[in-house]
C-alpha positions, 0 to 999 in steps of 0.5 A, a space after each residue: 295387830 288382834 292378839 288371842 287376849 282380844 279374841 278371849 275377852 270377846 268370848 268372855 263377853 259374849 258368855 257373860 253379858 257384861 264387862 263386870 262379868 266378862 273381867 271375872 271370867 279373865 281373872 282381870 279387873 274391870 279396868 284392865 277389861 276397859 283399857 284392853 278393850 278400848 285399846 282393841 278398838 284404838 286398832 281396828 278404829 271402830 267400837 267392838 260393842 254398843 255402850 250401854 246396851 241391855 243384853 250387851 250388844 256386839 257392833 258389826 265389826 265386834 261380831 266379825 272379831 266374835 265369829 274369828 275368836 269362836 273359830 281360832 280360839 278351840 284350834 289354839 286350844 286343841 294345837 297347844 294340847 297336843 304339842 304340850 303332850 307330845 308323844 305321851 297319852 297324858 297322866 290319868 290321874 286327877 288329884 282334886 283338892 278342895 278348900 270348902 268342906 261343904 262341898 263334899 256332898 254335892 260333889 258326888 254326883 259329878 265324880 260319878 259322871 266324870 268316872 262314867 265319861 273317862 273310867 280310865 282316870 283315877 281320881 282323887 277327891 281331898 282336903 288334906 291340903 286344905 291350908 296350902 292347897 295352891 302351893 301343893 297344886 304347885 309342886 305337884 302334889 295335886 291337879 286341881 284345886 277348888 277356890 274361892 282365894 285366888 294366888 294369881 301366878 304363871 303357872 296356874 290357871 284359874 277357870 270361873 266357874 260360878 257365884 255363890 251366896 253365903 248366908 248367916 245360919 242360925 237357929 229357927 227361933 234365934 232372935 235375928 231369925 226373922 230379919 229380911 238380913 242382918 248388918 255385922 252390927 248385930 253379930 258382933 262378939 256372937 259366938 262364931 261356929 267354923 270349919 277347923 280354919 282360922 279365923 282370918 279366913 272364914 268368909 264372914 270374918 274377912 268379907 264382913 265383920 272385919 271392912 265394917 270394924 266390927 269385933 268377932 265373937 269367940 270362935 267354936 272349931 267343927 269338924 263335920 258339917 253335921 255336928 256344925 249344923 247340930 251345934 247351929 240348931 242348939 244356939 251354941 253360935 250362928 255361922 256363915 255357910 254356902 246357900 246349899 249347906 242348909 240342905 244337908 240339915 236333915 230336919 234341924 230347926 234352921 234357917 239362912 237370913 243373907 248377910 247385909 241387904 245386897 248378901 254376901 257372894 263368893 267366887 268359886 274358881 277351878 285352879 290347874 297348872 297350866 303345863 300340867 300333862 293332864 291339864 285337859 283332863 283337869 277342865 273336863 272335870 271342871 266343866 262338870 263341876 260348873 254345870 253342877 253348881 249352877 243347877 245347885 244354884 237354881 235349886 237353892 
């Protein structure tokens, strides 16, 4: 009657405190999650949580199921890992692919902490599969990928790490610098500075300009973050970067502005092969990434 997916949903509800947050953690739509909860409530003939409660409050029945989930799920995960590992010790190599150029610097402390905790592990951080990282993961060329654009598949598991804000980065004396936020129309035809990826892959275009039907300006590509920031300071164009990127400005006269009144928020996921020999090692690495990323968000 009660399935593991139900228990995982209950834990996600507790950790996130909302249906929207739980849906993101479970990598499903909020509608699908609501349907699953109603299905469980029908099976047990009782509500799971108090509707419209803030913070989310479980009913007595829901709390009992949550206790069951917190007792059972760790044992299930441990057993699954042991069964998949078999008689082998597992693979200690971890090839990490990154689709975000500006992640490298703030990941350095994560790499150091990981190597202290797992001195026998061989950690390789790379962007060489930048344009095809998920396929490289499926083919075994990578073990973990950090991405904001998950591709659903049976062999790949996605772990939501945190959400981050993408902001417009411009010179401090740029005409838009004093705005509380900018609209897509204000950026029409302005030169866009970016890392060497296609325009269609840029958050600024895909999630801000294109939905508003605004034409993007010419794209100018830069390989390195410092080169990109210097060109922004020289008013060669605008860029949309994660909020932590501006901390690398090192004295450059730059500022950042919200994209839209609510800001442009993007998720960061960690992807790994469900049946990989080093799946548990990958999960431990991602736990450290999530911890560092959330700390970085608080500082920014």
